N, C-alpha and C positions, 0 to 999 in steps of 0.2 A: 636081686642085689639091692642092698639098702643105699639110699642116697641121703641118709641122715647125717648131719653134721652136728658136733657137739663141742661147746666151748664153755669155760668158766662164765658165770653171769656177767654180762656187760650191757648196761642199760643202753648204750649207744647203738647196739645192734638192732634194737626195736624201734618201731614207729614212734614218733613223737607224742601222739595222742593215745598210745597203747597202755593197757595196765602194766605190761612189763617194764615199760620205761620208768614207771612209778615204783618199781620194786615189788610188784604183786605177782604171784605166780599165775601167769596167763592160762597155763593148761587147766587149771581148776576154776577158771572164769572169776577170779577174785573171791571164790568161796573158801580159800585156803588161808589159814592164818600164818603159814610159814613163808619166810623169804625165800625167793628163787636162789638157787645155787648154780644153776646151768642155763645156758641159752643154746636152744637147738634150732637148726634150720631144717624144717620138716616139709613134706609135700603141701602142707597147709600154710607154710610160710614160717616166720620167726615165732617161737614159743619160749617162754621162760618157765623154768620148772624147779619145784622143790624136790626133795628126795624121792617122795612117792611118785611124783609126776614123772621123774626120770624113768623109773621102772616101767610105768605105763606107756611112755613114749617109745622106749626101746623094745617093749613087747609088741607094740603096734607096728613099728616101722623097721625093726631090725637093729643090730649094733651099729653104731656110727662108723663112717668110713674113715675118719680122721683120728 
């Protein structure tokens, strides 16, 4: 069962010093030029995600429970 949570991107959900807080796709570690559209709570913690990252996160962790 997935424990993945998905929300529209909200910088306030991410750590103050994180790339995500600054509007960067944290799943791609800042190597992505696209702005995040989603905030996910994953087993690795909060991740911001562009469209491609959303697919990768859901492939890895399953569909969100919310």
